[in-house]
Each structure stands twice: as C-alpha cells, then as structure tokens.
N, C-alpha and C positions, 0 to 999 in steps of 0.2 A: 252165657246169658245175663243180661244186665238186670241187677236187683233193683227194684223200686226204692225210692226214698219217701217217707211219709213225715207229714207235719201233724202236731196236735189238732190243729183246725181241720184237716182232712179227714181225720178218723174220729173226731169227737161224737160223731153220730152213730157210730158202729155199736153194735149189740154183743159182739164176740163170738157170733154163732156162723158166719159164713166162711166161704173160702178165702175172701179177702183180708179175713180176720187171721187166718193162718199165716198168710203172707207177712201181715203186720207182725206178728210174734216172731217169725223167722228173721225178719229184717232187724227187730229190736234186739234180739240176742246177738246179732252179728255186728252191731255197731259198739264203738268204744264205751266203756263203762261211764265215764261222765256224761256222754251225750244221751245214754240210756236213763240215767238218773234225772237229767233236766227234761227230757222228753216226758217222763212219768209226771214230773212236778208240774209241767206246763198243761198236761193233759188233765191233770187233778181238777184245775180251775175250770175246766169245760165239761168233763164228764168223769166224776169220781168212780163210778161204777166201772166203766170200761179201764180206766187208770188202774183200779185194783185187779181187774181181771188180768191185765197185761203185766202188773207187778208180780203177781204168782208165777208168770212164765218168764220174766226177764232174767233169771239166773244171776242175780246180783249178790256179791259177796255179803256174808251176814252183817259186817258193819255197815254197809250201804242200806241193807233192808232196815237196820234199826234207824239209821239217820232219816230215811225217808219217812218211816211210820212217824217219828219224832216230829218232823216237819209237818206231816198232814194232821197229826194231833193238835198242834199249836195253831195251825191255819185253817184247818178245815171246818166246814159247817157242821153243826150238831146233827143235821139230817144224815150225815155220812156214817154216824157213829156205828150202827148196826152193820152196815156193809164192811166197814173197817175192821171191826172184831171178826166178822165171818172169814174176811179174806186174808187179813194179817195174822191171825193166830195160827193157821197152818204153816205159815211161812217162818214165822219167828218161834213158835212154841207158846202154850198158853201163859206159863210164868213169865217169860221175857215179855210178852206184850203187855200183861197187866202190871208189870214192874216199871217198864217205859212209860206206860200211860200214868201210873202213880207219881212219877218224878217230873212229869211235865206240867207247865203253867197252863191250864185249860179255861176256857170260858165256863161259866157256870151251867150254861145250856149243854155244852159238850160234855162235862163231868156228869150231870144228870142223866142224859141219854146213854152215855157208856154205862153208868151203874144200872140203869133201867134194863137195856138189852144184855148187859153182862151179868145180871143176877147180884148186883152189889159187889162184884169182884174188885171194882176199882177201890172201893172204901176199904175192904179187906187188905189190898195190897198196900194202901196208904199207911194202914195201922201197922202192918207188918215192917214196912220201911222206917216208920217212926220208932217202933221198938227196937229194932235193929240199930239205928243211930243212937238212940239212948244208951243202949247196952255197950255199944263201942265207946261212947264218950265217958261213960263212968269207969272204964278201965284205967288202971294206973299207968 
C-alpha cells in the first residue's frame, strides 16, 4: 500500500482529532529524522498547536527535541508560550524545559508569557543557572 506524503501547507488546518491526523502521525514517524524536524519547523509557522501535537508523536531523539524547542522559543510568538509549556514539558521533562528556556535569548513578551503561564518557573530557572555559573567560576 502506498503511504501518502504530506506537506505543512496541506495539514496546517488540521486539529489533531481525525482519522487523517492518525495517518499524518504514522507518516511523520516513518520519514527520515531530518525531514521530520524540518516538517515540524515549517508547520510551526503555520499552526503551532498542530506542530506541538505532532511533536509529541514524532519520536525524535532527545537532542533533536531539545534543539527544536530551543528554535521554537527563539522564533516563536509569545501566544504560543502556554501551549509550548503544556506540550514540550512532557516530552523534555519539567527541569529540562525550564533550563532550556532560561538559557535562550527570548523576546520580552515571550519571557513574560512563559513566566505567567509557568508560575515564574522561568525566573527561578534563570536564578538557579546564574547561581550555578557563579559557583563554578569561583572555584580555583
């Protein structure tokens, strides 16, 4: 049986609930890693919610997950902050997500929305990161 090929433009209006969405998930898992990552990056620009839905199902290696979230944090619109927290935290783990977010250069709006929806965990992670770097730099 011939498996369909999808483009971000074709699926950007999907909600993630139908039979076609199951086919998209199966197709995504079956394509090469670089293509999966690029597909999700392109889809993010068109429908970040569906991109995050597929991100959870994409079976990417941990390093690719971290790189994709870093990219989305840098380039994402602040309106995506809540969905990014909700969808990326289960994939990466809470500590890893907030560590990554604290290390990235964010727009002020993205930083504010991450703090708002994350209960100030971004600021806490930044303080922890700063304290750790000060401790390590003071070591002889």
